[in-house]
N, C-alpha and C positions, 0 to 999 in steps of 0.2 A: 766441623767443616773439613776434619783432614780423615787419612785416607791409610789405614796398615793392613794386609790383604793378609786373611788363613788359607789354605788352599789345602780340600779333601780329593783326596785318589783314590780311587776303586775303580768301579767299572765306567762311572765318569766324572767330570773334574766340573768346581762350582767355585764360587766364593758367593759364603755366606753371605747373605745383606746380613742379618741381626750383629753376626760377630763384625761387618766393617763395618756397619753404624754404630756400635758401643765403642772400639778404639777410634773413631774417627772425633766424634763427639767429647771421650778423655780427654785426648790429645786435644784437639782446640782448645776446652776448657785450661785445660792447664795454661796453652799458651795468651789465651787472653789475663788470664790472673797476675801473671805476669808481665804483661802491658797497662793492664790498669791500676798497678802498684807502681810503676813506674812513670807512668802519667798523674799516678794521683802527688809523687813525692815531686813534680818539677812543676804542678799546678801551685803548691803548697809552695816553693822557690819565689814563683810571681805577687804571689799573695803577700808573703813575707816583703817581697820589694816594695809594696807600697800600691802596687797595679791597682785599679780600682772595679775593673767590669776582666772580668777570665779569660783571655780570648780563646778562643776555636782551636788554633793552632798551636803545640808546644813546638820550639825550636832550640835543642841542645846539642847542636853539631852532629857528628858520626857517635856520638854517646844515646844519642833520644834524639829523637825526630818525628813529630807525627806532625802530618799537613793535608790541606785538599787537596784533591788530584786535577794536576794540570789541563789533560786532555780527555777526564770523564768525569763525571756526576760521581765524587765520592771523597774517602780518604784512605790514605796509606800512613804507616809504623813504621821507620827503619831505627834499628835499634844495633850497635857495636859498626857501625859501617857497614861492610857489604854482607855483614855474618846471617842477618836475619829480619826481613822487612814478611810487611803482613799489609795486603789492602783489602777495601770492599767498596764494590761498584756496582750498582743495581743490582740481581739479582747472583751475582759473581763474586767469589772470594778466593781468597789468593792468598797461603805466606812459604815463606823459603827461606832454609838457611844454604844461600848459594856457595859454592856450583854442590853441596852435599843431596839435596831436594827441594822440590818442590809438590808446590799440593794448590790444585784449583777445582773450580765445584761451581758449575753454573748450575743453580736452581731454577732456570728458565725452560734451559733445554734436558734435564736433568742430566749431564754431562759432569764426569769427574778426571782429570787428567793427575797422575804420580807419575813424579820421576827421581832414580836415584842415579848421581854420579852419568845423568842423560849423558850417550843414549846409552848406558850400560843399563840400567834398569830402567821397563816404562812401563806403567800400566793405563789403561785407557777405556773408559766405560761412556758408554751411550744409549740411555735408557734399557736394554736388556738386554743389547753389543758388549760384549769387552774381553780386552785383549790384554798379555800381560807378554812381556816380555825381555830374557835377559842377554844382550850383546846380540840380538835374532841367534843363538843357538838354544836355549833351552824356551821355550815356550808355551799356550796356553791359552786358547780363545773359544769362544762359545756368546750364545743366545738364542732369539730366535730368529728363524731366516721367514721365505716367503709363504714356506706352508704351514708357520706359525709351529712348527717341529724345535723344537731345541736341541741344540749342536755342539758340543763340549772337549775342542780342542785341547792336543797337550800332547809338546814335541821338546826334546835335544834331539837336535840337529845335528848330525844327520840319520845320529843310531838309533834311535826309537822317536816312531811315530804315532799317534794314535787320535783315531776321536768315536765319539761315543754319540746315540740319539734315542729319542726317545722311537722313532723308526730304525729297528732292526736292518732294515736295509741299507742303512747309512754307513752304519761301524764299518771301524778296519786299524789294522793293525801292521806295520811297518819297523821289523827287528834286523836294522841292514850290520853284515849282511844276509842271514838264514833266511827267514819269510819275511813277505809285506803282500800287503793289498791295500791297494790306494786308490781314491776315488776323488775326482777331479779337484787332481793336483798337478803339477809340474805341465799345466798345458795338456795333459789328459783325462780323459772318460775317465778311465783306469789303466792301471800298474799294479801286475799281479809278480811276484818275482820268487826263486828258489837259490839261495847257496848265489847270488852277487857275485859275480858276470855271468855265472852258466847257465841261466833263464833267466829270462825277462819277457815276456809278454804287453804291451799296452796297448790300450783300444780307442780312439778319437773319434767320432758318430761309427762308419758303418767299419770303419777301416780296422784287421786284428795286422798286429807286428808281431812275431816270436822273433825272438832273439838268439842266438844259443852264443856264446861267449862274447857277453856285448860285446862290443860292438860291431864284431868282424864279421858275425855270419845274421843272414835274418830273412825269412819268410814271409810276405806282408799277401795278404787279402783281403777280397772286401765285395763293395758292390761293381760288379763288371772289372775289378782291379786283381791283378795276381803281380809278383812279384817278388824278386831275391837280391844277396848281395853278395861278394865275398870279398869282403873292404879290407886295403882298398886295391885289392886287384880287378875284382868285374862285378859287375853288377846290371841289372835289367829290369824295370817296372812296367808294364805295360796297363791303359783301362781303355775302355771302349766307353763311349759316349751313352749314357741312357739318362732316365728321367728322373726325377725327384717329386714329391708332394711340397708342395711353400704353407706356410701359416696360414691362407688363406684356401687349404684345400685344392688347390689346383696344380697339374702337371707341369713342371721346367723342367727345360733339358738342360743336361750337366753334360759339359767337354769332355774330352777324355786326351789321353797323353802316352807319348813312346820314350820313356825315358833310357840310359845308361851311359855305362862309362870304365874303361880301360884305365889301371893305373891312375885311380883319382892320385891329385888333379888332374892331369897330363892329359886324358881326351874324356870331354865328355861330350855327346849329342843329345838334343831333346826334342822334343815332336808335343806342341802344346797345341790349349785350342782344339782338339781335331772330333770335326763333327760341327764345329762351329763359323761363324763368318769369317774368322780375325785366324786363323791355322797359322803355328809362329815354332817356325825351325831356327834350334839354334845351336850352335856349336866350336868346339873352343881346342884348339892341339897347342900345350902351353909349351915352351914358349913362343908356338910359331904365329900363332892366329886366334882369333874369335869375331864370330860372326852374327847374325841374327839376321832373318828373314820373316816379315810378313806383312798382310796387307796397311798394316798401321805403320809399320818402322822397319829401317833398313842400315843396319850399326854395320863397320867394318873395324877391325884392330888388327895393327899387323906392329907390331907382335903382339905377344894378347893383351889386356888388357889396360897397360899401362905404354903402349908403342902410340905409334901415329892411326889417328882413329877418324871414321867420316859417319854420320850421324843422319838422316835424313827422318825424323819426326812429322808421318802425314797426318796424325790424329793431332796434335795439337803444333802442328803448325811450324816447322824449327829445322834449320841445317846445322849441325856442327860439328864441328873441325878442331879439332885435341893433335897437335906436335910436340911433345907424347901428353896423351891424359895421365895425369887430370891438373899435371902443372900450367901446360899452357892450354888456355880452350875459351874460342869463339865461335860463341852460337848466335842463331839471327833468325827470331820467326814474328809473329802477329802481335802476340802479350807477353814474349819472353826474350832474354838475351843476353849474355855473359861475355865480358870478357876478361879473359886472368891471366896473367902472366906471376909463377909463384916465384920465389915470395914478394917480386915487389909492386904489385896490382893486379885488384878484384875489383871489376861490378856489377853484378845479377841481378836481374829482376825479372819478375811475372807481374800477373796480375793484382795478387794480394801483397809480393813481399818484392823488400831489396837487398840488397847487401855489397858493402863496400868498403875495401880493406887497401891499406898501405903499409909497406914493409912488413908485412905480418911476420907476429902478434904486435909490433909495436901501437898500430892505430885498425879501431874495426868497428865498423857503423852497418847497424841491424833496424828495420822498419817494415811492422804488420800491418797492414791496413786492411778492415773488414768490419766496416757498420756493424754497433756499435762501438768496435776499438781499434782506436790508432796507437800502437804501440812503435818507439823506435828506442835502440840504446848505443851508446856510445862510449866504447871501450877503450880501452888504452893497457898494454902488456896484458891482455887477460882480463888478473881479477886485480888489478895493481890500484887501476880507476875505473870508476862505471856509474853512467849518467841514465837513467831510465825513464821514460816519460810513459803513462800511459793515459790515452784522455777516452771521454766517452765521448762521443760525437752525439749523442739524443740526449744527454744531460748537461756537455757542456763547464763539464768538471774535466781533475783532471792529477790523477795523482804522478810523483814524478820522484823518484829515490839518486840518491848520489852517495856514491860512498870511495873511500881511499887508503886503501890495506896499510898498514892496521891505525891507522890515524885516526880516521871517522866514518860517520857512517850520518845520512841526512835523508830524514821522511819528510814530502810533504802530501796527506791527502785529498780524498777528493773533497772534503767540506774544510782544506786551506788549512787544517791543524799542522803542526809544525813539531818536526822531537830529531835535536844534534844531539849525537854522543863523544865524546872522545874517552877512551881510543874505543878500539874493534876490532879487535883480534879476529873471530871467526863471523859475526854476522857480513861484511863482503862476500863469504862464500859460502853463507846460506842466509839470504837475505830477509826470508820469507819464515824463518824458523820460528816459532812461539816459543820453541822449546832454550832455544839458545838464549830468548832473548827474558825467560824467567830464570834459567838456570845458572847463567854462566857470563850477560851482562855487566850485571850487579859488581863482581869481580872487578870487572876494569875498568867500567866508565869514570872517566876521573871528572867528565865533567859532564852538564845535562840542561838546554834550554830547552826547552816545551812554550809550544804559545799557540791557544786556543782562540780562532778566530771566530767563533761563536760570541763567545764570553767577553773577548778580551784580554785573557788570563795569561800571564805567562808566567815561568819558572826557572831559574837559574841556580844547580846546585855546582860545588868546587868539593872535590876529594869529600866525599859521602856527606856533604851537610857542613863540611866545614866552614866553607860560604852558602849560606844560601839568599837569595833575591825574592822575592812575589811579589807582581803588581797585577794592577786592574782599575776596573774601569773607577773604585772607589781607594784605591792610593795605592802603600804598597809598603814592603815592611823587610830587611834584612836584617841578618844575623850573622857572627862570625864569632869563631873562638871558643865553639862549646856552647854560644850564645850569651857571650862574657861581655861583645858588643852588639849591639842591635839597634835600630832606627826606623822608628813607623812614620809613615805621611799619613792623612787622612784629615780630606778637604783643608788642603793648603798649611794643616798645620804639625809641624816637625817633633817627635821624641824619639828625645836615647836614652838607651840603657847600658850603663857600664858598671859591670859584677852585678846585673838584675836591680841597680837604682836607678829608679826615672830621673832623668834630669828634661826640662823641658827648654825646647829651642829657642832663641828670642822672635 
């Protein structure tokens, strides 16, 4: 159930499934044997102490604890405090040596996640798709795509990037700065360069841009389009209205534009939407003025951008005054409004959202409402304290997450299950990161409290099970000081155990 990767690189990059499986099974078998030996030793202690029935759980504090999971149907084993844990619930198996490494495998969806010193090294596989990276600099990926063609990528970013595919037309190689030919990377359909930045050519849809001494000089051409620039002195681009064929094989109009600049960004002049019903003229002479004129919107700012501004938006039906924008803004409209005097107060609303803050960033409140989602979040000093609630208006359920950095994080899911953790160093900053929860949370979670709303089960753990209490509909069990002190309650009958010797409560 573990993962180790071997990489073979020639014309393609692959992760041999057999090697992955053999190394995973070997490492997993060793871990299971260690856990079984420790469990047998502790069970022998229980038998020696005179207990007639062997319990399903073994609690020996940070040294060794094996117990039923509270929020899932499964078991979890923890050894040497935060040093090692293993859990199995449903078709998901997981083990970890926090914060060194963790491994998770979900047989139900055939997915695998393997982290080493997260986020330094990660490996993720979902079916035939996989990705391996070392701090986003060295990475490779591959698998089947929509046309069932295998693609395998490798990168030592940004020096070397390559892709190999069964379809030779999808292959590319980049060796910076000497030569490169990339496809569907960096938001472009194709990128070709020789001795970067001497010559760089990019293609996006029908537009081709030839850069010389990138980004100083370029020539651009496409369907009805031509342009040039000598950056930052001056540049001009013009496109006449054209037609294109959409996915339904219908001809649709494409508007044109006429853009030019002089001593960028001091003077800009743009005509957009040419040939359409909403031609737009924008001009800026920094720092003196900027304006936009169209049939749907008029806006003027003096001085440019950060000065006194007046906007009339006829499409969204609002009027706005900024003095100076964006620090002091007042907007009034049919479905939107803003009152802002930064940093003292702001309140903004539209059809779906609401935002309010006082003495920014002291207090901030945001809400998004678009059925079935109704989400609100209150924050104090951005990440110091945060309270987020996400409601499903159709199902009538809610998820709530509260964090107080670095003291605690508390979460209640849509099923009513709750989890409280004290301390929380990274969780408030990355509240939805499973990798943080797997690799780092066990290191500093001094106190854990979990409640299962469905089964009524609850567990509490202090200092990696030095003190642990579990309760449910059938009773409760408490263990402290490496299991030297234990108390069990079942059917109104209490039983103590000191140094593993049972003492019946009167």
